[in-house]
C-alpha positions as CSV (number, residue, x, y, z in Angstrom):
1,M,103.5,182.9,-121.4
2,G,104.3,181.1,-118.2
3,I,107.7,181.0,-116.5
4,K,110.0,178.3,-118.0
5,R,111.9,176.0,-115.7
6,G,115.0,174.8,-117.5
7,T,115.7,171.1,-117.2
8,T,119.4,171.8,-117.6
9,L,121.6,174.7,-116.9
10,A,124.4,174.0,-119.4
11,A,126.8,176.5,-120.9
12,V,124.0,178.3,-122.7
13,A,122.2,179.1,-119.5
14,V,123.2,182.0,-117.4
15,V,121.9,181.8,-113.8
16,V,121.2,184.7,-111.4
17,A,123.4,185.2,-108.4
18,L,120.4,186.0,-106.1
19,T,116.8,187.2,-106.4
20,A,113.8,185.7,-104.6
21,T,111.3,188.1,-106.0
22,A,108.1,186.7,-107.6
23,C,108.2,187.2,-111.4
24,G,105.7,187.5,-114.2
25,G,105.8,186.5,-117.8
26,D,102.5,187.0,-119.5
27,D,102.4,188.8,-122.9
28,T,100.4,191.5,-124.6
29,A,101.3,192.8,-128.0
30,G,101.8,194.9,-131.1
31,N,103.2,194.9,-134.7
32,A,106.5,196.1,-135.9
33,K,107.1,198.8,-138.6
34,P,110.9,199.1,-139.3
35,A,112.4,202.5,-139.9
36,G,116.0,203.2,-140.9
37,A,118.2,206.2,-141.6
38,A,121.7,206.4,-143.0
39,S,124.5,207.7,-140.8
40,V,127.6,209.5,-142.3
41,A,130.9,210.0,-140.6
42,P,131.4,213.6,-139.3
43,A,133.7,216.0,-141.1
44,A,134.8,219.3,-139.6
45,G,134.9,222.5,-141.7
46,A,137.3,225.4,-141.5
47,G,136.7,228.6,-139.5
48,E,134.1,229.4,-137.0
49,Y,131.2,229.2,-139.4
50,G,132.9,226.8,-141.9
51,S,134.9,227.6,-145.0
52,D,131.9,229.4,-146.5
53,Y,128.3,230.1,-145.6
54,G,126.8,227.5,-147.9
55,A,126.0,228.7,-151.4
56,G,122.3,229.3,-151.9
57,S,121.5,228.8,-148.2
58,A,118.8,231.1,-146.9
59,G,120.1,232.9,-143.9
60,G,118.1,234.6,-141.2
61,A,115.1,233.7,-139.2
62,A,112.5,234.6,-141.9
63,D,113.4,231.3,-143.7
64,A,113.8,229.3,-140.5
65,K,112.1,225.9,-140.6
66,G,110.7,223.9,-137.7
67,A,112.1,220.5,-136.7
68,G,108.9,218.5,-136.6
69,Q,109.3,215.0,-135.0
70,L,112.8,214.8,-133.5
71,A,114.7,211.5,-133.6
72,V,117.8,210.1,-132.1
73,S,120.4,208.8,-134.5
74,Q,123.4,206.7,-133.7
75,N,126.7,207.8,-135.3
76,E,129.7,205.6,-135.1
77,Q,132.1,208.5,-134.4
78,I,129.8,210.9,-132.4
79,G,127.4,208.6,-130.6
80,A,123.7,209.5,-130.1
81,L,122.6,212.8,-131.7
82,L,119.4,214.6,-132.4
83,T,118.0,215.0,-135.9
84,D,114.9,216.7,-137.3
85,S,112.0,215.0,-139.1
86,A,114.0,215.0,-142.3
87,G,117.0,213.3,-140.6
88,L,119.2,216.4,-140.7
89,T,121.6,216.8,-137.8
90,L,120.8,219.5,-135.2
91,Y,123.6,221.5,-133.6
92,R,124.5,223.9,-130.7
93,F,126.9,226.7,-130.6
94,D,129.5,227.2,-127.7
95,K,129.2,231.0,-127.9
96,D,125.4,230.8,-127.1
97,T,124.2,230.5,-123.6
98,A,121.6,228.1,-122.1
99,K,121.0,229.8,-118.7
100,P,119.5,232.1,-119.8
101,P,118.9,230.9,-123.3
102,K,120.5,233.3,-125.9
103,S,121.5,233.0,-129.5
104,N,124.7,234.7,-130.6
105,C,124.5,233.6,-134.2
106,D,123.1,236.3,-136.5
107,G,124.0,237.8,-139.9
108,D,126.5,235.7,-141.8
109,C,126.6,233.2,-139.1
110,A,122.9,232.5,-139.5
111,K,123.4,231.9,-143.2
112,A,125.8,229.1,-142.5
113,W,123.8,227.9,-139.4
114,P,120.1,228.5,-140.0
115,A,118.1,228.7,-136.8
116,V,115.5,226.0,-136.2
117,A,112.1,227.7,-135.7
118,A,110.2,226.9,-132.5
119,G,106.7,225.8,-132.4
120,D,106.3,222.4,-134.0
121,A,109.0,220.2,-132.4
122,T,108.0,216.9,-130.8
123,A,110.4,215.1,-128.5
124,A,112.2,212.0,-129.8
125,A,111.4,208.6,-128.3
126,G,113.1,208.3,-124.9
127,M,113.8,212.0,-124.7
128,D,112.5,214.2,-121.9
129,A,109.9,216.5,-123.6
130,A,110.5,219.1,-120.8
131,L,113.9,219.8,-122.4
132,L,112.2,221.5,-125.4
133,G,111.8,225.2,-125.3
134,E,112.2,228.4,-127.2
135,V,114.2,231.6,-127.2
136,V,113.4,235.0,-128.8
137,R,116.1,236.0,-131.3
138,T,117.3,239.6,-131.9
139,D,114.9,239.9,-134.9
140,G,111.9,238.9,-132.7
141,S,111.5,235.4,-134.2
142,K,111.4,232.3,-131.9
143,Q,114.1,229.6,-132.1
144,L,113.8,226.0,-130.7
145,T,116.0,225.2,-127.7
146,V,117.0,221.9,-126.1
147,A,117.9,222.1,-122.4
148,G,118.2,225.9,-123.0
149,W,120.6,225.7,-126.0
150,P,119.4,227.3,-129.2
151,V,119.2,224.7,-132.0
152,Y,120.6,225.1,-135.6
153,R,121.1,223.1,-138.8
154,Y,124.2,223.4,-140.9
155,A,124.0,224.7,-144.5
156,K,126.5,222.0,-145.7
157,D,124.4,219.1,-144.4
158,T,122.2,218.4,-147.4
159,K,121.3,214.7,-146.7
160,A,119.9,212.9,-143.8
161,G,122.6,211.6,-141.5
162,E,125.4,214.1,-142.6
163,T,127.4,215.6,-139.7
164,N,129.6,218.1,-141.6
165,G,129.1,220.7,-138.9
166,Q,130.6,218.6,-136.1
167,G,133.5,220.4,-134.6
168,V,133.5,223.4,-137.0
169,G,135.6,226.2,-135.5
170,G,135.9,224.2,-132.3
171,T,132.5,225.7,-131.3
172,W,129.8,223.8,-133.2
173,F,128.7,220.4,-132.1
174,A,125.8,218.0,-132.8
175,L,123.2,218.0,-130.0
176,A,122.8,215.0,-127.8
177,P,119.2,214.1,-126.7
178,D,119.9,215.7,-123.3
179,G,121.0,219.0,-124.8
180,K,124.7,218.3,-124.2
181,K,127.3,218.0,-126.9
182,A,127.0,214.6,-128.6
183,A,129.9,212.4,-127.6
184,K,130.4,208.7,-127.9
185,A,130.6,207.1,-124.4
186,A,133.8,205.4,-123.5
187,A,133.5,201.6,-123.3
188,A,133.2,200.3,-119.8
189,P,135.9,197.9,-118.5
190,A,135.0,194.2,-119.0
191,G,132.9,193.0,-116.1
192,A,132.3,196.5,-114.8
193,G,129.3,196.4,-112.5
194,Q,128.4,200.0,-112.0
195,A,124.9,201.0,-113.1
196,T,124.9,203.3,-116.2
197,G,122.6,204.7,-118.8
198,A,118.8,205.1,-118.4
199,L,115.6,203.3,-119.2
200,T,112.3,205.0,-120.0
201,V,109.0,204.5,-121.7
202,A,108.2,205.4,-125.3
203,K,104.9,205.1,-127.3
204,D,104.7,203.5,-130.7
205,P,101.6,203.5,-132.9
206,K,101.8,199.7,-133.2
207,L,103.4,198.6,-129.9
208,G,101.9,201.2,-127.6
209,E,104.0,201.9,-124.5
210,H,107.3,200.0,-124.5
211,I,110.6,200.3,-122.8
212,V,113.6,202.0,-124.5
213,D,117.1,202.7,-123.3
214,G,118.6,206.2,-122.8
215,N,119.3,206.6,-126.5
216,G,115.7,205.7,-127.4
217,M,116.6,202.2,-128.7
218,T,113.9,199.6,-128.2
219,V,114.5,197.0,-125.4
220,Y,113.6,193.4,-126.0
221,R,113.1,190.1,-124.1
222,F,113.9,186.6,-125.3
223,K,111.3,183.9,-124.9
224,K,113.9,181.2,-124.3
225,D,115.2,183.0,-121.2
226,T,113.7,182.2,-117.7
227,A,112.8,184.4,-114.9
228,W,113.0,181.9,-112.0
229,P,115.7,180.8,-111.9
230,M,116.7,184.0,-113.7
231,A,118.8,182.9,-116.7
232,S,119.8,184.1,-120.1
233,N,119.9,181.6,-122.9
234,C,121.4,184.1,-125.4
235,T,125.2,183.6,-125.6
236,G,127.9,183.7,-128.2
237,D,126.7,184.7,-131.6
238,C,123.2,185.4,-130.1
239,V,124.5,188.0,-127.7
240,A,126.6,189.6,-130.5
241,K,123.3,190.3,-132.3
242,W,121.3,191.1,-129.2
243,P,123.5,193.1,-126.9
244,V,122.7,192.9,-123.2
245,V,121.3,196.1,-121.5
246,P,123.9,197.0,-118.9
247,P,122.8,197.7,-115.3
248,V,120.7,200.9,-114.9
249,D,120.2,202.5,-111.6
250,K,116.5,202.5,-110.5
251,A,116.7,206.3,-110.3
252,N,117.3,206.3,-114.0
253,A,114.5,203.9,-114.8
254,K,111.5,206.1,-115.4
255,G,108.0,204.5,-115.5
256,I,109.5,201.0,-115.3
257,V,108.1,198.3,-112.9
258,E,110.3,198.0,-109.8
259,K,109.2,194.4,-108.9
260,G,112.0,192.1,-110.0
261,Y,114.2,195.0,-111.1
262,S,117.6,193.3,-110.6
263,V,121.0,192.6,-112.2
264,L,122.0,189.2,-113.7
265,D,125.7,188.1,-113.4
266,R,126.5,186.3,-116.6
267,P,129.4,183.8,-116.9
268,D,130.9,185.8,-119.7
269,G,131.7,188.5,-117.1
270,K,129.0,190.9,-118.2
271,K,126.2,192.2,-116.0
272,Q,122.8,192.5,-117.5
273,Q,119.7,194.4,-116.4
274,A,116.6,192.4,-115.7
275,I,113.0,193.8,-115.5
276,D,110.5,191.7,-113.6
277,C,113.3,189.1,-113.3
278,W,113.6,188.8,-117.2
279,P,117.0,189.7,-118.8
280,V,116.6,192.5,-121.4
281,Y,118.5,193.3,-124.6
282,T,118.7,195.7,-127.5
283,F,119.0,194.7,-131.2
284,T,121.8,195.5,-133.6
285,G,119.3,195.5,-136.4
286,D,117.8,198.7,-134.9
287,K,119.8,201.6,-136.4
288,K,118.1,204.6,-134.7
289,A,115.7,205.5,-132.0
290,G,112.2,204.4,-132.7
291,D,113.3,201.3,-134.8
292,I,111.5,198.1,-133.8
293,N,113.1,195.7,-136.3
294,G,113.6,193.1,-133.6
295,Q,109.9,192.8,-132.8
296,G,108.8,189.2,-133.4
297,V,112.2,187.9,-134.8
298,G,112.1,184.1,-134.9
299,G,108.9,184.2,-132.9
300,T,111.1,184.6,-129.8
301,W,112.1,188.2,-129.5
302,Y,109.6,190.9,-128.4
303,A,109.5,194.4,-127.1
304,V,108.8,194.9,-123.4
305,S,105.9,196.7,-121.7
306,P,106.6,199.0,-118.7
307,D,105.5,196.2,-116.4
308,G,108.1,193.9,-117.9
309,K,105.7,191.8,-120.0
310,L,106.2,190.7,-123.6
311,I,104.4,192.8,-126.3
312,T,103.3,190.1,-128.7
313,T,99.7,190.5,-130.0
314,S,99.0,192.2,-133.3
């Protein structure tokens, strides 16, 4: 696709304040395979381990299960959190330590909070794989760690997306993708221009390498936008469905092309990240990291390759 030169810059066109960098706009492609997972509001239990230890739950490391392919799930109350391959929420314990890694949950505690076995975990899309590790428990078994923190499930979470362990005893919290306690970020003031978040590269079986945000959510481009002059033609109802990617500092953009890496000042007061001079967005139809439900929508919305190009071919 060549660069479009708009014949009119009406209210629907948002023009860049300044950027004289040469920009590209050719496309290479992939197919979309949507994936979804339900998210349930968190509920805190009573006591340090919950009101009981979960009837029928198998305590101890002998029955510990691996996590498999990790994923990032978006929870309305908690924000971005890690789940295992079955969609079950993963937790950390404040009474453990990360430096050095050490689990202080044994016996009855381990019945309520089964340790996640080390060995088969694969990093979620957009997550730093180097954060995954392991710790040897008191019984000699190996437990998965994220950023040094031992990882657990909660016996009372029986379905994908449940977060019944969040806040139990004031010491148990869902794990964020960076190993910290999951917490929903406060909304930035309108028109705030500071660079936030992160961008990185994920690999999908259909799309190949494509850009995702700090939560692993797929980043898209709109064919009706232009790169020079840099302008967004997604406003009003469009931008409500396709939220703009806020400014991201270059230091937090891993593996992304630097040419044309700039910020677009929109007339609605928002600031939008541009890659290779093209404004970029996420999609409200993507519910969790790894979803690519926006790919090919209307024949105008496509995922973005690390060099800022459209991924369109199947």
